[in-house]
N, C-alpha and C positions, 0 to 999 in steps of 0.2 A: 811531700803532705800539704805542708803549706805553702809553695808555691804555686801549684796546680790549684788551690781556691783561688790566693790571691790574680792569677790570673784569668779563672773561672769568672773573681767578682768583677778584674776589670774590662774583661768584653760584654759580661752583665750592663754594665756603667754607661761603655760604649754605643749601644744595641741600643739603649733605653737614651743616651742624650743623639744617638741618630735621628730616631724616633720623634724629636725634637727640634730638628736642627738645627743642633746646637754639634760644633766641633770640640772633640774632644781637646783637651791642653797637650802640646806637645812640647817636647825638650830636645833647645839645641844649644848647643855647649858655646858655638862659637859666638848667636847673639849676646851671651852673657855675660863674655871675655870682651868685647865690642862695649857694651855699655859700661863695665868697669873700664875699658882705656878711657871713655870720655868723661869720667865721672873727675869730680875734685875735689876739695877740701875745700867749702862755706868758707868765705872773708866772716870777720867778726860782725861786721855790719849786716850781714846776711845768714848769719845763725844767731841774731840778737835778734831780726824779723820773723826769722820763722818760728823764735819760740815766745815773744811777746803774742803773736796768732796763737798760737796752738793754748797756753793759758787761756786768752781769750775763750774759745772754742770751746773749751774745759770748763770753762768757769759758765758761760752762759748754757750747755749743756744739765751739767750740776742745780743753776738756778731756778733751769724748766722741772727736772725733777722733782727738785722740793717742791716747788709752787702745784705741783702733780701732786707731792703727797701729801701739800695740807689739803689741796681740792675732794679727794679720797679719803682722810681719815680724820681732819679736824669740823670741818664744814658738816659731814652729815653725825655729828654729834650737837653741833648746835642748831638745827633742824630740830 
């Protein structure tokens, strides 16, 4: 019974996406295997660079969120 519901939901989704001119995702195992074969372990320098950039991005989003929080909570109290 659950299989029928899942296939019906997939067909409904495919129909809706088709109406929007969006392709449904496909699963091709060979493409995933090819990507995994091309992948390699990053060097220490690459890893540190990626880590620094990620930390800066997270910090920037956190600072922006804090500024928005201050504007929306503390600024109305001061007015």
